[in-house]
N, C-alpha and C positions, 0 to 999 in steps of 0.2 A: 248176611242178608241175601235173599234171592230176588232176582228181577221179577217184577210184578207185571201182570197184564190187566187191561181194563176189566172192571167187575161185572158179574152177572147177578149174583145174589149177595147183598151186604151181610156181613156177620161180624159181631163184636162181642163174643161171650165174656162174662166176668172172669177175672184172673182167678185160677184155682189156688187152693192151699198148696204151698210149695214145700218140698222136702229138700233142705239144703244139702249140697254136696261139699264135703270138707275141702278147703283150699290149702295148698302147701304154703307154709310161711315163706314170705318173699323178702327181698333185700330192701333197704331203706328207700322209700318212695320219693321223698322230697328231691333228692339229688337226681333220681331217675327222671322226674318230671322236668327239672331244670335243663338237663341234658337233652331231653326229648324236644323241648321248645327250641333249643339252639339248632338241633338237627332239622326240625321242621322249617325254621326260618331259612336255613341254607337251601333246603329242597325247594321251597317256594320261589326263592329268587332265581335258582338255577332253571327250574322247569317252566315258570309262568311269567316272569317279569320280562316284558319286551325290551329289546335293546334300546338304550337311550331314555328309558322311562325315568330313571334316576341317575344323578351324577354322583361321583364319589365312590369310595370303596365299600366292601361288604359290611364293615362295622357301621358305617354311616347309614346304610340301608336298613340294617337291623334296628338301629336306634330309632329310625323313623316309624317303624311299626310298633316298637316296644315302649315308646314314651307317650305320655299324655298328649292328645291332640286337641285343637279347638273343636267346638261343636260342629257336627257334620253339616256342611253346607249343601243345599240342594244342587243336583246336577242340572245342566241346561234343560229347560223344559219341565223340570220337576218342581213342585211347590211344597213348601213346608206344611206338615200336618199339625193341627193344634194339639194332638196327643199322640205319643209314640204308640205304634201298633206292632205287635209281634204275631207271627203265624207259627204254629207248632203242628207238624204233621205226625200223626201216630202211624208209623209204618205198617202197611198191610191192612189197616183198619178199613172195614167196608169192602174188602176185595178178596183176601185169602188169609190163611193162617200163618204164612211165613214158615220158617223151619219148625218142625214138631219134634219134641223130645220124647224119649221112650216112656216117661211117666205121664205123658199127656199134656205137659206144659207147651204152649205155643209161643212163638216169637210175637205174634200179633197181640196176644194177651198181655205180655210183658211190656211191649211198646206202648199199648194204650194206657196201661196203668201209669207208666212213667210220664207219658205226654200229658195225661190228666193232672198229675201232680205238678208238673212244670207250669201248666196253665193256671192252676189254683194259686201257686206261689207268686207268679207274676201279677195276677189280678189283685192279690192281697197287697201288693206294693203299688197299686194304682196304675199298672201297665195294662192297657187293653190287649187282650190275647185271644186269638182265635184258635180253636182246636179243629184240625182239618183231617179228613180221611185221605187215604192214599191217592185216590183219583177224585178228589173233591172238585165239583164244578167251579168252586170259588178260586181254585188255583189259576184259572185262565186270567192272565193279566193282573194277578194278585199284587197289590201294593202294600208294603209294610217296611218298617225299618230293617227287619230281617225275618227270614223264614228258616226254621230249623226242622229237619226231618229226623225222627228218632227211630233207629233200628237196632238190631242185635245180630251177632254172628251165630254160627252153627252150634247145635247141641252135641254134635259128634266130637269125640276125643280125637285131637290131631296130634299133639305132642305137649310136652310140659311148657313149651314157650307160647302156646296158644292161649294167652291171657292178656287182657287189656282192651283198650279202645282205639278207635281211629276216627279221623275227621277229614272231610274233603269239602271244598267249596266249589262253586260253579266257575269253571275255567272261562266260560263265555261272559262272565260278569262285565257290566259296563264300566265298573271301576275296580280294576284288579287289585289296587292297593287296599280298598275296603274289604274285598273278599279275602285277601291274605290276612288282614288284621283280624277278621272274624274267626278265621281258622286258628290263628295263634291264641286269641282270647279263649276260645273253647278248649284248646289243647292244654293251655296253662291252668285255667281255673278248674276244669273237670279233673285233671290229673291230681292237682293239689287237694281238691275236696275229697275225692274218693280214694286216693292212694293207688289207683290202678295205673299201670304203665301204658305209655303210648306205643301202639303196635302198627307202625306205618307199612310194614311189609305185606299186610293183608288188605291194603286199599285196592279196590278193584274198579273196573270200568263201570260196574253197576252203581258205584258211588260217584265217580268223577263225571259220569254222563247220566246222572239221575234224571228221570223224566221230568220232574217238576221244575228243574233248572231252565228248561226251554219253554215252560208254560207261563211262568210268572212274569211280571213286569221287569223290564231291564233295570228299573230303578230300585228293585228289591235285592238286597244282598242276602245270599242264601248259602246254607251249608247242610251237610248230612253228617250225623254222628252215629256210629255203632258203639253203644255204651259198654259193650263187653261181649265175651263169648259165653253162650248158654251151656257151657260145660265147665271149664275151669273157674269161671266167674259166676256160676249159678247162684251161690249163696248171697253175694252182695246184691245181685240184680233182683233177686226175688224176696230176700229177707230184709234188705235195707233200701227199698225203693226211694224213701224220702231223701237219703243221702245221695243217691244217684241223681235224682231229680234236682237236688240243690246244686250239684256240680254243673249241670246244664244251665240252670238259672244264673249261676255265678259267671259263666262264660258269656251269656247274653248281656248281663249287666256290665261286664267289662267292656263289651263292644259299644253298647248304646250310650254308656256314660263316659266313654273315651278314657278308661282307666289305664294307668301305666302298668307295664309288665316288667318284673325284675329281670334284668339281663343275667346271663350266665356268668358266675364269678370267674374272674381270670385266675389262672394258676401260675405260680412263680416259674 
């Protein structure tokens, strides 16, 4: 993902026909995803949890995020909405193309295709879902159960390890526990659905300080996901968009339905 600037001329061309790039067979994904969730949990508590927010040891804190919770109660000053609403931002849509691949595929095209599929799937489940542009005026003070911005990483070849996805939530969230839980839900469900590995080493300030995080309402729990690299993951992103979109949907449903997340199995 590249940092965007406010738009001058909106542009959202239809996604072109894609020529898949062969992907190297990878190791078993289920174990990788489970380990990734455990690493993410440890990172979240180390980096973002204020001192004294929770009592008890790390395993107690992990269990709090990974087990089913009661229905989300409104924060002070926040009222319950009669219907759950979700916001989906199609990264770069209406602003610029994002990264551009040698064959003409643009990140913006891929993001919009995936975001549209996510919106359609959630609407089909009866979840009110808004499809938003990168600098959509509706983002100002936007209120929803959650806002997810969909992006992708570079088309350039980096190395054989440059494959997989990453997720970051708003560090300034009013409820850091909900923000952490959203991150864990997206990481677990997206990884299990798509088989792509979690790639935390490439999370940048463009993600953690994403502009929409400071524009939306403090009551809205938000995250940004880069669903893959447009080089090593080109095939799944362009030839299996329905699977990729389903991974995002499953992460959102995990969060809004307060679903449990299987903990990492203990080793003897």
